[in-house]
N, C-alpha and C positions, 0 to 999 in steps of 0.2 A: 504494500499498498505506498503511494507516494505521502509524505510528510506535508503536501497542500495541500488544502481544504476546495480552493480552485483557483483560477489561472492569473488573475493578482495576484495571488501571495507569492504562487512562484516567480511575477515577473519582479516583484521587489524585493525576493530572496537572492536574485542574481543582478537586479540594478536593470537590466531590459526588457525589449519587447523578446517574447517567444518567438521563435521560427511560424513558418506552420508545421515544416514538419513536425517538431513541438509542440505546439498546438494539438496537431491531429495526433500523437503519442498521447499526451497527456488525459484529451477528452475517451480514448479507446482503453485507459489503464487506469483512469481514475482510481473507482471504485475495484478494480481487478485487487483478490489478492498477492502477495506475492512468490508466491509454489505455482500461480499459472502461468505471471510472466517468466520464470526463471522456464517451465516446461516451453518458451519461444525456443528458448536455445537449441532444442530440438528439429526446429522449425529452419532457422537458420538455420545449425550444420547438415543437416541435410541439402539443404540449397545447394553452400559451399561445394560438399561431395559431389552433387551436379554439376553443377556451373564449371566449376576450375578443369576439370578433366574432357568437357568437352571442347576446346579446342585441337588441343589433341587428337580425340577418338577422328574429327570430321576431317583434320588432315587426313588421320592415315586410311580413313575410306575415302577420300579422294584421288588419295592415292596422286601428287600433282609431282612434276616428273622435275620441277626447281626443289624440292624436299627432295626428293629419294636421295641422291649422293650423302645428305648428312645423317640418314639411317644407319644404325648400325647393324641391323641385318634386314639386307638389302634382300634378301630372298625371301623374304616373308609377309605375305601379306594374311592382313586379319578382319575376316570375313565379318559383315554385315552382325548375323546370328553372335558370334563369336562375342562380340563389342556389347550385344544387349543381352547376351546372358552373362560377363562380368559385371553387369552392370545393376542389374537382378538380384547375382550372387552379395553386393556390394551392399543396397538397399537391403538385404536379408540384413547380414549381419548386422546392421545399423539399430533396425528394429529390434533387433535380439539380444544387443550388444550395449550398446552403443547408448542408444536411448535408456533402456531403464538406470544401466549406470549413471546418466544427468537428472532421471529423475531420483534415485539410490541420496542422489550427495547434494541432493537440496538443503538436509539438515546441517552440512556441515558448513554449507555457505550461508545459514540463518545465524548460526552462530557468532561468526567469525563476523557479522558487519561491519559490510566496506564503508569505508567514512563518504564516502560521496553518497550522494542520491539520485535518482534515475533521470531526473533534469539536467543534474554536470553531467553524468554522461552522457549525456544526449548534445551537451556542448563540445565534448570531449571528442566527438565521432563525427561532428561537423566542421571543427576544424581539421578534421584527420580528411574529409572529404573534399577540401577546395583543392 
């Protein structure tokens, strides 16, 4: 739960107006329990596991001549079915191993109590996205 009851309190604590992304996140998460906010990490991690290897998989499947000489195993071509099977296995492992570990680790994170609020965290994220 956020330590601020309203957007104006959050703006006063930060000493500036909230950005549009911060306002949307505040409205979405204002009344939500910390555990459900923490559970959002599972979605973000799955998104990263999906999007990060996507360029490599697409290049492997398209097999452009310009990239061919940089491959370590130039004679090996991976079929689409193998790429999809690998992705399915990664997602299955994620759902049965990483997801539950994320959820079970919540009490450890909750006891530690980070020193910054979620609004301050969003400010940090915005600084790195610029």
